[in-house]
C-alpha positions in Angstrom: 87.9 9.4 23.7 88.7 11.8 21.1 91.6 10.0 20.1 89.9 6.8 19.2 87.9 9.1 16.8 90.9 10.6 15.0 91.6 10.0 11.3 95.2 9.3 12.1 95.9 5.7 12.9 98.8 6.4 15.1 96.5 8.7 17.3 93.8 6.2 17.2 96.3 3.3 18.2 97.3 5.5 21.2 93.7 6.1 22.1 93.0 2.3 22.3 96.2 1.8 24.2 95.6 4.6 26.6 92.2 2.9 27.4 93.7 -0.5 27.9 96.1 1.2 30.5 93.4 3.0 32.2 91.2 -0.3 32.9 94.5 -2.0 34.1 95.1 0.5 36.8 91.8 2.3 37.7 89.2 0.2 40.0 86.1 -1.0 38.8 83.9 1.3 40.4 86.0 4.3 39.0 85.4 3.0 35.1 82.4 3.8 33.4 81.3 0.0 32.7 78.5 0.9 30.1 81.0 3.0 28.0 83.5 0.2 28.1 81.0 -2.3 26.8 80.0 0.2 24.1 83.5 0.4 23.0 83.8 -3.6 22.9 80.9 -3.6 20.4 82.5 -1.0 18.7 85.8 -3.1 18.3 83.7 -6.1 17.0 82.0 -3.7 14.5 85.3 -2.0 13.1 88.4 -4.0 13.8 88.6 -6.0 10.6 88.4 -2.6 8.6 90.7 -0.8 10.9 94.4 -0.2 9.9 97.0 -2.6 10.6 98.5 -0.7 14.0 94.9 0.0 15.0 93.8 -3.5 14.7 96.7 -4.5 17.1 95.8 -2.2 19.8 91.8 -2.9 19.6 92.7 -6.3 20.2 94.9 -5.6 23.2 91.8 -3.4 24.5 89.6 -6.7 24.4 92.2 -8.4 26.2 92.5 -5.5 29.0 88.7 -5.4 29.4 88.6 -9.3 29.9 91.5 -9.3 32.0 90.9 -6.3 34.4 87.0 -5.7 34.3 85.4 -8.6 36.0 82.1 -7.8 35.0 83.1 -7.5 31.3 85.3 -10.6 31.3 82.5 -13.0 29.5 81.4 -10.3 27.1 85.0 -9.8 26.2 85.5 -13.3 25.4 82.3 -13.3 23.3 83.7 -10.3 21.6 87.2 -12.0 20.9 85.2 -15.1 19.5 83.0 -13.1 17.1 86.1 -11.1 16.0 88.4 -14.3 15.7 91.7 -14.4 14.5 93.4 -10.8 14.1 95.8 -10.2 11.2 98.4 -7.8 11.6 101.3 -7.3 9.4 104.5 -7.3 11.7 107.0 -6.5 9.2 107.9 -10.0 8.2 108.6 -11.3 11.7 107.1 -14.5 13.1 105.2 -12.9 15.8 101.5 -13.7 16.1 98.8 -11.5 17.5 97.4 -13.0 20.6 93.9 -14.5 20.3 91.8 -12.3 22.8 89.7 -15.3 24.0 92.5 -17.7 24.6 94.5 -14.9 26.3 91.6 -14.1 28.9 90.9 -17.6 29.6 94.5 -17.9 30.5 94.3 -15.1 32.9 91.2 -16.6 34.3 92.8 -20.2 34.9 95.6 -18.2 36.8 93.0 -16.5 38.9 94.4 -13.3 38.0 91.2 -11.4 36.6 90.6 -7.9 37.9 94.2 -7.9 39.6 94.9 -4.3 38.9 98.5 -3.0 38.2 100.0 -0.4 40.3 101.0 1.8 37.3 100.7 2.1 33.7 103.7 2.2 31.2 104.3 3.8 27.9 
């Protein structure tokens, strides 16, 4: 949590990515659902003004919450719809940032919501 409060974008980005990995491997009963819900609200409020790299990892956090924490899936979709399209400069490549609501809905259609990973990779 201290990382996402840093004034250094690389550290903030690492914090959001770490939280995303955490929800992917920990069972829901081991997670603080209220805190994660509050973090979704924070992303909604801060993503548009966040630095480039941080916007990308915040968007990934919304996707992770929607994909791995079943009780917050609908809220993550709603948050993604409020956020709308996330613009990130990718160094002139054709890569596009995934739409969080579309990505989560794709995971739902495959019936993979809440299917946790065995390990996180850095």
